[in-house]
C-alpha positions in Angstrom: -11.7 -11.5 1.9 -12.5 -14.7 3.7 -8.8 -15.3 4.2 -8.5 -12.0 6.0 -11.4 -12.8 8.3 -10.0 -16.2 9.1 -6.6 -14.7 9.9 -8.3 -12.2 12.2 -10.2 -14.8 14.1 -7.1 -17.0 14.5 -5.2 -14.1 15.9 -7.8 -13.1 18.4 -6.9 -11.7 21.8 -7.8 -14.9 23.6 -5.1 -16.8 21.8 -2.5 -14.0 22.1 -3.0 -12.6 25.6 0.5 -13.6 26.7 2.2 -11.4 24.1 5.6 -10.1 25.0 8.0 -7.8 23.2 9.8 -10.9 21.8 6.6 -12.6 20.7 5.5 -9.3 19.0 8.6 -9.5 17.0 8.1 -13.2 16.2 4.5 -12.4 15.1 5.8 -9.7 12.8 8.3 -12.0 11.2 5.7 -14.7 10.7 3.4 -12.1 9.0 6.3 -10.9 6.8 6.9 -14.5 5.6 3.2 -15.0 4.9 3.0 -11.7 3.0 6.1 -12.6 1.0 4.4 -15.9 0.0 1.2 -14.0 -0.9 3.3 -11.6 -2.9 5.0 -14.3 -4.9 1.6 -15.8 -5.9 0.1 -12.4 -6.7 3.2 -11.4 -8.6 2.8 -14.5 -10.8 -0.9 -13.9 -11.4 -0.3 -10.3 -12.4 3.2 -10.8 -14.0 4.3 -9.3 -17.3 2.2 -6.2 -16.9 4.5 -4.5 -19.4 3.7 -7.1 -22.0 0.0 -6.8 -21.3 0.2 -3.1 -21.6 1.9 -3.3 -25.0 -0.7 -5.6 -26.3 -3.7 -3.5 -25.2 -4.9 -0.1 -26.0 -2.7 2.7 -24.7 -3.8 6.0 -23.2 -3.3 9.0 -25.5 -1.4 11.0 -22.9 0.4 8.3 -21.0 2.1 5.1 -22.1 2.6 3.9 -18.5 -0.9 2.4 -17.9 -3.4 1.0 -20.4 -7.1 1.8 -20.4 -9.8 -0.7 -19.8 -10.0 -3.4 -22.4 -13.0 -5.8 -22.0 -12.7 -9.4 -23.0 -14.5 -10.5 -26.1 -17.8 -12.1 -25.0 -18.6 -15.5 -26.4 -22.3 -15.5 -25.6 -25.4 -13.4 -24.9 -26.9 -12.4 -21.6 -28.4 -15.4 -19.9 -32.2 -15.6 -19.2 -33.2 -14.2 -15.8 -34.2 -17.6 -14.6 -30.5 -18.7 -14.7 -29.1 -16.2 -12.0 -32.4 -16.4 -10.1 -32.0 -20.2 -10.0 -28.4 -19.9 -8.9 -29.4 -17.5 -6.1 -32.1 -19.9 -4.9 -29.6 -22.8 -5.1 -27.1 -20.9 -3.0 -29.6 -20.3 -0.3 -30.8 -23.9 -0.3 -27.2 -25.2 -0.2 -26.2 -23.0 2.7 -29.4 -23.7 4.6 -29.0 -27.5 4.0 -25.4 -27.4 5.2 -26.4 -25.5 8.4 -29.5 -27.7 9.0 -28.2 -31.2 8.3 -24.4 -31.0 8.6 -23.8 -28.4 11.3 -27.2 -29.1 13.0 -27.8 -25.4 13.7 -31.1 -24.7 15.6 -31.6 -21.5 13.6 -31.8 -23.5 10.4 -34.7 -25.7 11.7 -37.3 -23.5 10.0 -40.5 -24.4 8.3 -44.0 -23.2 7.3 -44.9 -22.0 10.8 -41.9 -19.7 10.9 -42.7 -18.5 7.4 -46.2 -17.6 8.4 -44.9 -15.8 11.5 -42.5 -13.8 9.4 -45.1 -12.5 7.0 -47.6 -11.7 9.8 -45.3 -10.1 12.4 -42.8 -8.4 10.1 -39.1 -7.5 10.4 -37.0 -7.0 13.5 -33.4 -5.8 14.1 -31.3 -8.8 15.1 -28.7 -9.3 17.8 -26.2 -11.4 15.9 -22.5 -11.2 16.4 -20.9 -8.2 14.8 -18.7 -10.3 12.4 -21.7 -12.2 11.1 -23.6 -9.0 10.3 -20.8 -6.9 8.8 -18.5 -9.5 7.2 -20.6 -12.7 6.8 -23.7 -11.2 5.3 -21.9 -8.9 2.8 -19.8 -11.8 1.6 -23.0 -14.0 1.2 -24.5 -11.1 -0.8 -21.5 -11.0 -3.0 -22.3 -14.5 -4.2 -25.8 -13.5 -5.1 -24.5 -10.5 -6.9 -21.8 -12.5 -8.8 -24.4 -14.9 -10.1 -26.2 -12.1 -12.0 -23.0 -10.2 -12.9 -21.4 -13.1 -14.7 -24.7 -13.9 -16.5 -24.4 -10.6 -18.3 -26.3 -8.2 -16.1 -24.9 -4.8 -15.2 -24.1 -3.3 -11.8 -27.6 -2.1 -10.9 -29.5 -5.1 -12.2 -27.1 -7.4 -10.2 -27.9 -5.4 -7.1 -31.5 -6.5 -7.3 -30.4 -10.2 -7.4 -28.4 -9.6 -4.2 -31.5 -7.9 -2.7 -33.7 -10.8 -3.8 -31.3 -13.4 -2.4 -31.2 -11.6 0.9 -35.0 -11.3 1.1 -35.4 -15.1 0.4 -32.9 -16.0 3.1 -34.4 -13.7 5.7 -38.0 -14.9 5.1 -37.5 -18.7 4.6 -34.1 -20.0 5.7 -33.8 -19.3 9.4 -35.9 -19.3 12.6 -34.9 -15.8 13.5 -37.2 -12.9 12.5 -36.2 -11.3 9.2 -33.9 -8.4 9.9 -33.7 -5.1 8.0 -30.0 -4.7 9.0 -29.2 -8.0 7.3 -31.1 -6.9 4.2 -29.1 -3.7 3.9 -25.7 -5.2 4.7 -26.3 -8.2 2.4 -27.6 -6.3 -0.6 -25.6 -3.1 -0.5 -22.5 -4.5 1.1 -22.8 -7.6 -1.1 -22.9 -5.4 -4.2 -19.7 -3.5 -3.1 -17.8 -6.7 -2.3 -19.3 -8.6 -5.2 -18.3 -6.0 -7.8 -14.8 -5.6 -6.5 -14.2 -9.4 -6.3 -15.7 -9.9 -9.8 -13.4 -7.3 -11.3 -10.3 -8.7 -9.7 -11.3 -12.2 -10.8 -12.0 -11.4 -14.4 -8.9 -9.3 -14.6 -6.7 -12.2 -13.5 -7.9 -14.4 -16.3 -7.9 -11.6 -18.9 -4.1 -11.7 -19.0 -2.9 -13.2 -22.3 -1.7 -16.7 -21.6 -3.6 -17.0 -18.3 -3.1 -20.5 -16.8 -4.0 -22.6 -13.9 -2.8 -20.3 -11.1 -4.7 -17.3 -12.7 -7.9 -19.4 -12.8 -7.4 -20.6 -9.2 -6.9 -17.1 -8.1 -10.0 -16.0 -9.9 -12.0 -18.8 -8.4 -10.9 -17.9 -4.9 -11.8 -14.3 -5.5 -15.3 -14.9 -7.0 -16.2 -18.6 -7.2 -19.7 -18.2 -8.5 -18.7 -15.8 -11.3 -15.6 -17.8 -12.3 -17.4 -21.1 -12.4 -20.2 -19.6 -14.6 -17.7 -18.0 -17.0 -15.8 -21.3 -17.3 -19.1 -22.8 -18.6 -20.5 -19.9 -20.6 -17.4 -17.9 -21.5 -17.0 -14.1 -20.8 -20.3 -12.3 -20.3 -21.4 -9.3 -22.2 -20.6 -7.1 -19.3 -17.2 -8.7 -18.4 -14.9 -5.7 -17.5 -11.8 -7.6 -18.6 -8.4 -6.0 -18.1 -8.0 -2.8 -16.1 -5.0 -0.9 -14.6 -4.5 -2.0 -11.0 -1.9 -1.5 -8.3 -1.3 -3.7 -5.2 0.9 -2.8 -2.3 1.5 -4.8 0.8 3.3 -3.8 4.0 4.3 -5.0 7.5 5.9 -3.3 10.5 6.3 -3.0 14.2 5.6 -0.2 16.6 3.9 0.8 19.8 0.2 1.3 20.7 -1.0 3.6 23.6 -4.2 5.2 24.6 -7.0 5.2 27.2 -10.7 4.9 27.8 -12.6 7.0 30.4 -16.3 7.1 31.3 -17.5 10.1 33.2 -19.6 8.4 35.9 -20.2 10.3 39.1 -20.2 7.0 41.0 -16.6 5.9 41.4 -17.7 2.2 41.3 -19.1 2.6 37.8 -16.3 4.7 36.5 -14.2 3.2 33.7 -10.6 4.2 33.4 -8.6 1.8 31.2 -5.4 2.4 29.3 -3.3 0.7 26.6 0.5 0.8 26.4 2.3 -2.0 24.6 4.4 -3.0 21.6 2.5 -3.9 18.5 2.9 -5.5 15.1 0.9 -4.9 12.0 0.5 -5.8 8.4 -1.8 -4.7 5.6 -2.8 -4.4 1.9 -3.8 -1.6 -0.3 -5.4 -2.0 -3.7 -6.2 0.7 -6.3 -8.2 -0.5 -9.3 -8.6 1.7 -12.3 -7.5 5.3 -12.7 -8.8 8.2 -10.7 -8.2 10.7 -13.5 -10.5 9.2 -16.1 -14.2 9.4 -16.8 -15.7 6.1 -16.0 -18.3 4.3 -18.1 -19.6 1.8 -15.5 -19.7 1.9 -11.6 -16.6 0.7 -9.9 -14.3 1.2 -12.9 -12.3 3.0 -10.1 -12.3 1.7 -6.6 -9.9 1.4 -3.6 -9.6 -1.3 -1.0 -7.5 -1.3 2.1 -7.0 -3.8 4.9 -4.8 -3.5 8.0 -4.5 -5.6 11.2 -2.7 -4.4 14.3 -2.0 -6.7 17.1 -0.6 -6.2 20.6 -0.9 -7.7 24.0 -4.0 -5.5 24.5 -5.8 -7.1 21.7 -6.4 -7.2 17.9 -7.8 -4.3 15.8 -8.6 -4.8 12.1 -9.8 -2.2 9.7 -11.3 -2.8 6.2 -12.2 0.1 4.0 -13.7 0.1 0.4 -14.6 3.0 -1.8 -16.1 2.7 -5.2 -16.9 5.4 -7.8 -20.4 5.2 -9.2 -20.5 8.2 -11.6 -18.1 11.0 -12.2 -17.4 14.3 -14.0 -13.7 14.6 -14.9 -12.1 17.9 -15.8 -8.5 17.6 -17.0 -5.9 20.3 -17.7 -3.2 17.8 -18.6 -2.0 14.3 -17.5 -1.3 15.3 -13.9 -3.5 18.4 -13.3 -7.1 17.4 -13.0 -10.2 17.5 -10.9 -12.8 14.7 -10.5 -16.3 15.1 -9.1 -18.1 11.8 -8.4 -20.6 9.8 -6.4 -19.2 7.0 -4.3 -20.3 4.0 -2.3 -18.3 3.3 1.0 -18.0 0.4 3.3 -15.8 0.9 6.4 -15.4 -1.6 9.2 -13.4 -1.8 12.4 -13.4 -5.1 14.2 -11.5 -6.6 17.1 -11.0 -6.7 20.8 -10.8 -2.9 21.2 -13.3 -1.4 18.6 -16.3 -2.6 16.7 -17.7 -0.1 14.2 -19.0 0.0 10.7 -20.4 2.5 8.2 -22.1 1.7 4.9 -22.4 5.0 3.1 -23.2 6.8 -0.1 -22.0 10.3 -0.9 -20.1 12.7 -3.1 -16.4 13.5 -3.6 -14.0 15.9 -5.1 -10.5 14.6 -6.1 -7.9 17.1 -7.2 -4.4 16.6 -8.4 -1.9 19.4 -9.2 1.8 19.5 -10.1 3.4 22.1 -7.9 6.6 21.8 -9.9 8.4 19.3 -12.0 9.1 17.1 -9.0 6.2 17.7 -6.6 2.6 16.6 -6.9 -0.2 17.6 -4.6 -3.4 15.6 -4.3 -6.4 16.3 -2.1 -9.7 14.4 -1.8 -12.9 15.3 0.1 -15.8 12.9 0.6 -19.0 13.8 2.5 -21.4 10.9 2.8 -24.7 9.8 4.3 -24.5 6.6 6.4 -27.2 4.2 5.3 -26.3 1.7 8.1 -23.8 2.4 10.8 -22.9 0.6 14.0 -20.7 1.4 17.0 -19.7 -0.6 20.1 -21.6 0.0 23.3 -19.6 0.6 26.5 -22.1 0.7 29.4 -22.8 -3.0 30.2 -21.7 -2.8 33.9 -23.7 0.4 34.5 -26.9 -1.1 33.2 -26.2 -4.4 34.9 -25.9 -2.6 38.3 -29.2 -0.8 37.7 -31.2 -3.8 36.5 -30.8 -7.3 38.0 -32.4 -8.8 34.9 -29.8 -7.2 32.6 -28.4 -9.5 30.0 -26.0 -8.7 27.2 -27.7 -9.4 23.8 -25.7 -7.1 21.5 -22.6 -5.1 22.2 -23.1 -2.5 19.5 -25.8 -0.1 18.3 -27.4 0.3 14.8 -27.1 3.9 13.6 -27.8 6.5 11.0 -25.6 9.5 10.4 -23.0 11.1 8.3 -19.3 10.8 7.5 -16.6 13.0 6.1 -13.3 11.8 4.7 -10.3 13.9 3.7 -7.0 12.8 2.1 -3.9 14.9 1.5 -0.8 13.7 -0.2 2.4 15.4 -1.2 4.5 13.3 -3.5 8.2 14.0 -4.2 8.5 12.1 -7.5 10.8 9.1 -7.4 11.8 10.0 -3.8 8.8 9.5 -1.5 5.6 11.0 -0.2 3.9 12.5 2.8 0.2 11.6 3.4 -2.6 12.2 5.8 -5.9 10.5 5.8 -8.7 11.6 8.1 -12.3 10.3 8.6 -15.0 11.4 10.9 -18.3 9.7 11.7 -21.3 11.0 13.5 -23.9 8.3 14.4 -27.4 8.6 15.9 -28.9 5.3 17.2 -31.5 4.2 14.7 -34.9 4.7 16.5 -36.3 1.5 18.1 -33.3 -0.6 17.3 -31.6 -0.6 20.7 -31.2 -3.9 22.4 -33.4 -4.9 25.3 -31.7 -2.7 27.8 -33.2 0.2 26.0 -30.9 3.2 25.6 -29.7 5.1 22.6 -27.7 8.2 21.8 -24.8 9.6 19.8 -21.4 8.4 18.8 -18.7 10.5 17.3 -15.7 8.7 15.9 -12.6 10.2 14.4 -9.5 8.6 12.9 -6.4 9.9 11.4 -3.5 8.2 9.5 -0.4 10.2 9.1 2.7 8.9 7.3 6.0 9.6 5.6 7.5 7.2 3.0 10.9 7.0 1.3 11.2 5.0 -1.9 13.8 2.2 -2.2 15.0 0.2 -5.2 13.0 -2.7 -6.6 9.6 -1.2 -5.7 10.2 -1.2 -2.0 9.6 1.7 0.4 10.2 2.3 4.1 7.9 4.5 6.1 6.8 5.9 9.5 3.2 6.2 10.5 1.1 7.6 13.3 -2.5 6.2 13.5 -5.0 7.8 15.8 -8.5 6.8 16.8 -10.9 8.7 19.1 -14.5 8.2 20.1 -16.9 10.2 22.2 -20.3 8.6 23.1 -23.3 10.2 24.8 -26.3 8.0 25.6 -29.6 8.5 27.5 -29.5 7.4 31.2 -25.8 7.0 31.3 -22.8 9.3 31.5 -20.6 10.2 28.5 -17.5 8.2 27.7 -14.4 8.7 25.6 -11.7 6.5 24.1 -8.5 7.3 22.3 -5.8 5.1 20.8 -2.6 5.9 19.0 -0.1 3.6 17.2 3.3 4.7 16.0 5.3 2.4 13.9 7.9 1.8 11.1 7.1 -0.4 8.1 8.3 -1.8 4.8 6.0 -1.6 1.8 6.3 -3.5 -1.5 4.3 -2.4 -4.6 3.4 -4.9 -7.2 
């Protein structure tokens, strides 16, 4: 996760504003080389899956993928003081590093600030988007992992993430404690924490796991891996699970426009994008969608994609984890699954900043239309616990107020989302897929920045693609990705933005 964030920062628009068609191609080739290196490492870590499957419990209806097989625990659940102490140490370590090594002003806190926080309460902050929606969830995943690897379950570990976030907000910085940080760190940290914990424990659950597997696990979840090195597998260690990775890279073309419907021509915004682009990404499916789960996140999906052109960088990260489900099966390929899900979706870059932390329901249906064709459809309506969307009216408000100053370029929101996936697979040949997601945001009351306006954002995205399988687990595909936004705020005119990216790519499935 941190690797993806660092890559995204290093490929910011400021460092790539002189992109040409040739440099776009060079960028794609560099990314392809990097992805191949990552593939070799990951392939080693998860090598010999067939041998692992043979040594573990097989599913009664399918010999292709094993069921979950937990590692044998070597100890009992640790006393609550152990993960609590680790959470406290993590906060003290990060605070001390910020205060005495980095010399950050926000870390120069003390009793006077603590008293102010308890007396004056919580306020929504204006920190950078990446800090709030990447940094805080990752920090929360550390709190979560401390409890999870000590033998606590998903829900108990969430309260340690919540406690760690509360301690940081109240005592470790000069800023007012922020409710948006508490939500992103605890809920977002639980999502990231559980996914990384399961990936880490799976890597070292492989028979004969060695140095590279342990290093991979430590990189994924350092707190959990270190604790399990000392105490052995916890009582709740998920162990081995079926998992599929796929990575891809490609080139294409991005085009679109932005328009704000101001009556005053001087305030009217009319931008457009039209340039070659390159992209790369990763998809992960953990567990099986067609099984009843015993614990939260025994099935989850994670996707990451970064698209770069001379107009700027755009990164999208999406995580969906199953909390509880009811599975109805006709046979191995015809089934329906009804479930509750947690979602964390984030767009970040030079063109879009948006996030949605959501909880909702879902229906997942798979049907064999014939011996060779399978149809799968997923619907997921959700409630957005914490949303955000970029704000596009800086110049309008600056012209109306001489004291105007940008403090935050996005809004905090509540709302709803709806996701729909359709896939038609021609077995052993290829597949057609379409993924759509819609978000309706309403600014959270009294959270707008100092310029004082709020309203609605409607965001829609659609990913359409066609893939053809190649030998050796490769596939080639064509994709059309679309993004559209309509915003309507008080005291300003509506605006719209649309972007489309068409491209060809190569995918490799591990």
